[in-house]
C-alpha positions, -999 to +999 in steps of 0.1 A: -273+086-595-236+084-599-211+109-608-206+099-641-244+097-651-249+132-640-218+143-662-223+124-693-240+152-712-210+173-708-185+150-726-179+160-761-164+129-770-184+108-792-170+070-803-190+043-819-220+028-799-217-006-783-234-024-814-210-009-840-177-013-822-169-041-846-165-012-869-133-003-854-115-037-857-081-035-867-081+002-860-057+021-836-059+058-824-043+072-853-062+053-877-097+062-862-086+099-859-078+098-893-108+083-905-132+105-884-118+138-889-103+131-924-070+138-911-048+144-881-067+163-853-050+166-820-084+176-803-099+143-812-065+127-805-065+139-768-103+134-764-099+096-775-070+091-753-088+107-723-118+084-728-098+058-721-096+066-683-121+055-657-147+085-652-132+115-628-147+146-630-112+168-638-114+146-673-147+161-674-141+196-669-111+192-694-135+181-720-120+144-725-140+121-703-160+094-722-198+095-719-204+062-707-187+025-704-190+019-741-170+048-752-145+039-726-142+004-738-140+016-774-110+041-767-093+015-746-094-009-777-083+015-802-055+022-774-043-013-772-038-016-809-017+015-809+022+013-815+047+027-790+065+043-818+036+060-829+028+071-795+064+087-791+063+103-821+032+121-815+029+137-779-005+147-764+008+182-768+042+201-771+059+221-749+096+229-736+087+201-708+076+174-730+105+180-755+127+177-724+113+145-716+117+129-751+152+139-751+159+125-722+142+089-728+153+087-763+192+074-753+179+046-735+152+031-758+156-002-768+158-015-808+124-026-817+104-012-789+087+013-815+069-018-827+053-030-796+016-021-793+005-011-758-014-043-753+017-065-758+036-038-734+004-046-711+012-081-712+049-080-709+046-057-677+022-082-660+040-113-667+076-110-674+103-105-649+105-068-638+143-070-635+146-079-672+122-053-683+142-026-664+161-014-699+130-014-717+112+010-694+140+034-693+136+042-726+098+047-727+086+081-727+061+093-699+026+095-724+035+059-732+035+048-697+003+068-691-013+052-720-006+017-709-020+023-673-053+035-688-055-003-703-053-020-664-082-027-644-081-027-606-065-057-604-041-055-629-026-024-612-025-039-579-005-068-594+016-043-613+025-024-583+033-053-559+055-068-589+076-035-597+094-024-562+123+004-566+142+004-532+161+035-525+197+030-528+213+012-495+179+010-479+148-013-478+125+018-483+103+004-513+117-029-512+090-059-511+077-062-476+085-028-463+059-003-461+074+032-447+062+065-433+067+101-438+058+116-402+043+152-411+048+171-376+029+201-388+019+230-363-006+259-368+022+281-353+055+264-364+057+258-326+092+237-322+076+219-293+043+207-314+071+194-338+091+178-312+063+161-297+045+145-327+078+130-340+083+114-305+047+102-305+054+084-343+085+069-328+067+054-300+046+033-324+077+024-342+066+048-371+087+074-392+115+060-412+111+078-446+112+113-439+104+141-411+088+165-433+067+191-416+044+220-437+057+255-424+029+278-413+051+306-422+071+309-458+097+335-447+134+325-444+134+330-403+101+308-401+116+279-425+148+282-407+133+275-372+116+245-383+145+233-402+166+237-367+136+218-348+139+186-371+176+189-376+181+188-338+158+155-333+177+138-357+214+150-347+203+142-310+195+105-315+222+102-341+201+093-373+215+123-396+226+097-421+200+074-417+166+097-419+163+130-437+141+159-425+124+185-450+104+218-447+080+221-475+087+256-483+092+267-523+125+255-532+138+289-539+134+296-500+153+262-491+182+269-516+186+306-501+187+295-466+211+267-476+234+296-491+230+315-461+238+286-435+255+257-455+243+222-440+213+235-423+188+223-448+175+188-454+161+172-485+147+197-507+110+201-514+088+213-543+054+205-560+056+199-597+033+201-625+031+183-658+033+211-684+057+239-686+028+262-678+016+244-646+054+250-630+053+283-643+026+290-614+048+276-591+078+296-600+099+271-618+114+262-650+133+231-662+167+250-663+159+262-624+153+227-613+184+215-632+205+239-616+193+230-582+198+191-591+233+199-600+241+216-571+226+190-543+252+169-524+243+134-515+228+113-501+194+131-497+184+152-527+147+161-534+112+153-520+084+160-551+050+162-546+024+153-574-010+148-579-038+145-607-056+175-612-030+203-603-026+213-640-061+218-653-069+236-621-041+261-628-056+269-662-026+246-677-038+211-689-037+221-727-070+196-736-052+165-719-064+142-692-052+142-657-030+108-660-012+117-688+000+152-672+008+133-639+030+105-657+049+138-673+056+148-636+072+114-631+091+116-663+104+151-650+116+136-619+132+107-638+150+135-656+167+150-627+172+117-606+195+108-638+218+140-630+221+135-593+245+108-572+232+085-550+196+094-562+176+097-527+143+112-542+110+107-529+078+112-546+047+119-527+014+117-548-010+139-530-040+123-546-075+138-538-060+171-524-075+195-545-112+189-542-144+174-556-135+188-592-110+163-596-130+133-584-154+127-554-157+092-543-134+066-524-134+042-553-122+068-576-094+078-552-083+043-550-081+043-588-062+073-587-034+062-560-033+027-580-028+047-613-002+070-599+019+041-582+020+024-614+029+052-634+057+064-606+071+026-604+074+020-639+093+055-644+119+039-617+106+058-587+095+052-553+060+065-548+040+072-517+003+074-520-014+104-496-051+098-491-064+137-493-102+132-501-135+144-486-142+109-472-154+097-439-128+085-413-140+050-419-135+052-459-099+059-452-095+025-437-107+007-467-089+028-488-054+019-472-068-019-475-071-016-512-037-002-519-017-019-493-012-046-521+002-025-547+031-018-523+033+020-522+070+025-505+055+046-478+023+066-468+019+098-444+017+094-410-002+120-385-011+114-349-048+112-360-065+108-394-065+146-391-039+171-399-037+199-373-027+225-399-036+216-431-071+201-423-072+172-442-074+135-440-047+110-443-028+080-426-025+080-388+006+066-367-018+038-356-031+032-394+004+019-400+004-003-370-027-019-383-012-022-420+019-040-406-002-064-383-025-070-413+001-074-445+033-084-425+052-054-437+081-037-416+098-004-418+137+005-428+157-019-411+181+008-393+147+025-382+136-008-373+166-015-352+165+019-337+129+015-324+140-017-308+171+003-290+142+027-277+127-003-263+098+003-284+099-031-299+114-065-283+142-086-298+113-104-319+098-072-330+065-070-311+055-042-290+067-035-257+053-021-226+068+012-237+044+013-272+028+041-276+041+060-249+056+092-261+071+099-224+092+072-225+108+085-258+112+121-243+131+103-216+155+089-238+156+124-257+165+141-225+191+117-212+208+123-248+208+159-244+227+156-207+196+160-187+205+143-154+177+150-132+155+122-117+135+102-139+104+112-124+110+150-130+119+144-167+086+128-170+065+154-153+083+180-173+072+162-204+036+157-192+036+192-191+048+198-228+022+173-241-005+192-224+010+225-238+011+211-272-022+198-268-036+232-255-023+246-288-049+224-307-022+196-320-033+164-309-008+136-298-013+101-300-008+081-269-018+045-258-044+029-277-082+015-274-089-024-274-063-031-302-028-015-303-038+002-337-069+019-323-069+054-311-073+060-275-110+065-268-109+099-257-088+111-290-111+091-312-139+111-298-124+141-303-115+135-338-148+125-348-162+155-333-139+177-352-148+159-384-185+164-380-179+202-372-159+202-406-184+188-426-212+215-409-189+242-417-182+239-454-220+245-461-219+278-442-214+315-457-212+348-439-243+355-416-262+390-421-252+399-385-214+394-393-217+414-424-232+441-409-204+442-383-177+450-410-185+485-412-177+501-448-177+475-472-182+467-509-204+434-510-193+410-540-200+376-551-184+350-573-194+334-603-208+304-583-245+301-582-247+289-546-225+271-521-229+237-537-218+251-570-187+267-552-177+232-539-184+212-566-169+236-595-141+255-577-133+278-607-166+292-604-151+307-571-122+322-589-138+351-607-161+376-601-200+379-615-203+401-638-225+430-617-197+426-593-169+433-619-192+466-627-194+472-589-156+472-585-146+493-614-168+519-602-157+519-566-120+519-580-125+555-597-131+568-561-104+550-546-076+579-548-039+570-539-049+538-519-018+512-522-033+481-507-069+466-508-081+443-480-103+415-496-123+393-472-139+360-487-159+332-470-136+306-487-139+267-472-148+280-436-166+311-431-165+308-393-126+311-395-136+348-401-167+352-378-155+336-347-148+358-321-113+374-316-103+367-353-109+393-379-113+423-359-080+424-340-063+413-372-078+442-392-070+469-364-033+454-359-033+455-399-044+493-401-016+502-373+011+483-392+004+495-426+002+532-411+035+529-395+048+518-427+035+547-446+012+526-467-023+538-477-050+511-475-087+516-488-110+521-460-136+497-474-133+460-471-143+441-504-162+409-491-167+380-516-192+356-510-181+321-522-147+333-532-117+318-537-078+328-537-080+338-574-109+362-572-085+384-552-063+386-583-090+395-606-101+424-582-067+435-582-063+437-618-099+460-618-088+481-591-051+487-599-044+480-635-059+514-643-033+531-623-015+558-643+020+550-630+032+514-644+057+512-618+037+522-590+032+492-565-002+482-553-013+451-533-040+430-523-043+413-488-070+387-493-083+369-463-100+337-467-114+310-445-093+277-451-100+243-448-123+230-417-109+202-397-095+214-363-106+231-332-087+267-346-112+274-378-079+291-392-079+316-418-052+326-442-040+359-458-025+359-493-004+388-502+002+397-535+023+428-543+029+438-578+036+471-601+006+483-620+018+471-652+015+436-640-019+440-623-029+457-661-021+421-676-053+399-672-043+367-656-008+377-650-013+378-611-012+345-600+001+320-575+037+326-583+036+363-572+017+357-537+030+346-502+006+334-474+007+338-437-016+308-428-028+294-393-044+325-381-068+321-352-069+331-314-059+296-307-031+292-333-013+323-351-024+351-332-042+376-356-027+408-344+008+391-350+000+377-381-011+413-391+023+426-387+037+399-403+015+405-435+030+442-434+068+431-429+063+410-459+045+439-480+075+460-469+103+437-477 
């Protein structure tokens, strides 16, 4: 039974059955809505447009998925007959962002565009010269570009992606025949050596020409500054500062403040984006802020944006609109910002599949999502990356890559293996890039290709040399450029020690290869598959009775998830407490006294992260000591949530701190939760939300925009006692 079959009964849209589709002849979306509803009905309008999408679980949750293929085909026929002018005049929903996007596109609209139907636009996109279509596309709104993509099948989206290639100014990134890579050197502890060696490993495979981008484990200014410095040092040492940007994926406000304090130290600025004003507000963003940042950025490197279908509805900000339209509006926002900067080096990373099975489940859906997003990004005039984040098998990833490569993504992610050592998800490895280059005949940006030849990784004919896959060889060049005049053998020996130290911290390094140059070394392949099997097992686990008994005084709670499967398949059920647990929390709160800090413990996606010896106990001990030194009173009982997600902590905070008499009294929730499994660490994170009682009293106000996180906590990663002290430092700052 397919995902769609299971979900049919839940979809509210009912179009004509197959034997009556002829009754729709000549109608467009608006005529259909007028006839069925007796007038314009915005909800029905959104449902018809959403029903044109191939099935995804996220559209079902929003309430716009077609029940079956017959309804889907009917919706597509209606959409194909619809005029662009009518779509542009009737946004799927209006907010401050949609109004701004409309005003941004209008001056570029070509006369006569409004009379084209979407079917006619599709024909132009698949047949006419892309260069001649550029002026037309400049004036098309994001909703229109989303809707035309809905009319295309797999082959047509692939064809469109291959036809429309937007190279960054002065480079070959995004040009036909080129496939770049963002190296993602993540470290559970932000250790500079972990970052250094992953980049050296990437370069030993001639990978890494688009961006060096690290997701920091810590979000404080000092933590971000250390990672910025590590990446900048690498680029400066090799003389690549004008060729290859770096980025630390902290919130844009943190990057802006760091640049203010230390001008010239930050690289390209990162930010995740939403497709509605409300979704961006959960990221602490508004349009005016983004425009201010765009206006102050010097060239040539400006922004690195991440998007992805599903981010809006999972934050409660979909406005009844399907995921494709919301994703397209993110690209419209990026186009708006791109028009404001000089030499617009703006990267877009579509992190498809990152959220979870509530968005979609299968490898086929993942490929469809990536193809849709590639097409919409390119039609907005953007370079675009497809990131394969999904609950797939390791072997499924190779199939997905082969499906996407002909659509010409500008770049893909690049990790030492297919598993990220900090974020615990699957994506593209260094050696996947090698395989794709061999299979599809692509290469990397010319200046970096020449750099790899100078390093001796590639020969004059662009073939791998004996140094290919040898990070120690790149280490030797790095040390020589640093002025290290030791004997070569001594430098290589110190490099071996450094690599071993990185691996002992749980960060894998690619070195050598298997039977083919694109195969992982056999020992590393075995390690990867062992970790992957462990991750699959851990996802189904909850706290054991013995562990719960060891916690001492605690209030045991559960979310609205019926069981573990419900929790994994419907994450929003884990974001709120069951009714009985809500009552328990309210009753308990009456006995709380003057406690200023609550500690919530949830199993999350990895209960073992909290149950493993040396994890939770030393964290709680150090946390209690640090809170006492800071003069902060902590509730003695732990609040332990079964099948809990991050937002469950906000709901607990509302129930406990909302009734506090003094509206200005600051209260905090420290929510400890097991994160994605997949590494040797079994890490947990601490989500810190501190706000006045007046904020806690407003239902739903406490959210991610008020929260900071300390992540990667484990006895083999960020030491739990150190993490606890960092939590208190943040609470006091």
